[in-house]
Residue, then its C-alpha position, 0 to 999 in steps of 0.5 A: m912175371d912170378e918172383v922165383p924162389p930163393e931155394i931155385v935161385a942159390d940152385l942155378m946159382d951152386n949148379g947152373i943149367c943143364l940144357a937137354g932136347g934137340g935145342a941142346l944141340l944147337h952150336g953156341l946154344a950153351d955159351r950165348l945162355s950162359d954169358e948172358l945169364n952170367l951162369r954155368v950153363f951146359v949140355a946134357e949127356d946124351p940130350l935127345t934121349c936124357v929126359v925120357r930115360g930119366t922119366g923111365i927111371v921115375l916110374d920104375d920106382f915110382k914110390t921112392y922118386s915122387r917125393l921128388l917131383v915138382g909140380l904135379e897136382r895129385g889127383s888133377t887132369r887138368h894142363s898148364 
């Protein structure tokens, strides 16, 4: 397993983990993860649609938001 970069660990410690999607609605999941990880875990507002709405915001102004995207290889069609 790869090591987690220190800046990611710092972000998790400061902000916690936001659950999105249908799995976020599983009863008790956020509390269980919080207990196991000793981190703040919370459910996104409207978890079923928040990712697609956020993606739409980024695509509407891609030039501005593209610098915030991580894990993308420009010009690559390879999927991980």
